[in-house]
N, C-alpha and C positions, 0 to 999 in steps of 0.2 A: 537487616535480617535478624530476627530474634527467635531463639530456640528452634532453629530450622524452619521457621515460618516466613513466608514472604507475601507481600500484598500484590495482587493482580487487579487489573481494571478492564471493564468491558468498554464497548464503543460509546456508551453513555457516561463514562467516567465513574460508574459505580465500583466501589471497592470490595474486593473479596480477599480472604486470607487463606492460604493453603500451605501445606508442608512442601518444602522444596523437592522432596522425593516424588511428589505427585506431578511435577512439571514435565511436560513433553517439550522437546526441542523442536523448533521450526525455523525455516529460513524463508524470507519473503524478499522478492526482488521487485523494485519499482522503477518506472521510467518517467523522467521529466522531459516533456516535449514542449519546445517553445518555437513559435513562428509569429513574426510580425507583431511583437509585443503582447502576444497572447500565449497562454499556457493551457495544456489539455488536462482536464480533470475528469474524474469518474464520480458522478453523483451516487451516493450510497446512504442508506438510512435517511437521516434528516440532515445530512451534511455532504461531505465529499472526501475522497481519497485520491491519491495519484494512481494511475493505472499500474497494475502489477499484481503479484500474488505469490502463492506458496510453491516452493520448489518440490518437484516430484523425485522420487528415488531414481537414480540413474542419469539425472540431468545435471549439467553444470550450470553455474549461475547465469551465463549468457543465454543458454538455451531456455532457461526459465524466463528470463527477461523478455525474450522475443516471443515465446509462446503466450505468456500471460498478457503482455501488451496487446497482442493480436486478438486474443479472446475477449478482452475487455473493451477494445476500441475499434477493431477492424483494421488497424494500421500495422504494417510491417515496419520494424525499426532496426536501427543499428546503434549500438552503444558508442558514445563519443568519449565520455569521461566518467570515471567513478567519482561520485560526489561525496558520499559518506556512508558509514555503517553505524547503526544504532541498535540498542538492546531494549526490548519491550517485554513487560510481563503482562500477559493478556489473558483475560477470562472470556472464553467463548460461551455465551449464554445458551445458545441452542443445544450445544453438546455438553454443557456443564463441565467443561474441561479447561485446565489452566496450562499456559504455554510460556516458555522462555523463548522469545522470538528475536531473531537477528533480522533487521530491516536494512536492506542494501539499496541505495539509490544511485541511479545512473542518469546522466544527461544523455538524451537520445536524439537521433535524427530520423524523421519519418522518410522511408524510401519508397513506400507503395501503399495502396489501399484507400479506403474511405471509411468514415465513421459508421459503425454498425454495432448492434448488440447481439448479433447472431451467434457469437461465440460464448455467450453466457451459459454457465452450467445451471442446474436446477436451483441450487442455493442462491446464486447471483440473481436469478430471475425474481426472487422474493425481495431483495433489498437494494439492487442496483438499477440504475437507469443508463441510457445511452450516454457515452462520453460527450463532453462539450468543451469548446474553446471559450475561455474567459480572459478578460484583461488581467494581466499579472497583478495590477494594483488591487483587484477585488479579493485576492487570496486572504489577506489579513482580516477581512470582515466576514469570512465564511467559517463554518464549523468543520474542523478537520476530524474525521471519525477514526482516530488512532489513539492508542493509549499514551502516546507521546506526541507533542506538537513539534514537528520538524520544519514548519513553514518558514520561520525567521531564518533558521540556519540555511535551508535550501535557497531562499532568496539571496542571502549573502554569498553563497557558493556559486550562483549562476551569473553574478554581476560581471 
């Protein structure tokens, strides 16, 4: 951080510089679901992310995890284990807004449901596709649409 300025990045890794006083705080909760050597991903933009999203006021982090996972995948989940918490400095291109985001990842167990995109909000309909199961080994060769790449760390944590 130099002179109260900080760099933020969008989903395409373009760099922006903003005053730290212009940052909004946000909390995002993600679920890592694994079954039969496959992992569930959410195709977004020209890459993927793990299912999850932004906490809403009045929700605790587990409520956010369950709601967002269901909206993005169609599955109802239970958290098994907290994997890690990361900090991201994100520039939202559409809103032209910068965020200091806390990204919280849980290993989850699917307890009900089937893959669906019916829970997508209007924004998600523009950039996201229906979740899909892929071989875990494919993750490292895919583009993760996040300002920080957590893939190697997450793979080590789920071993």
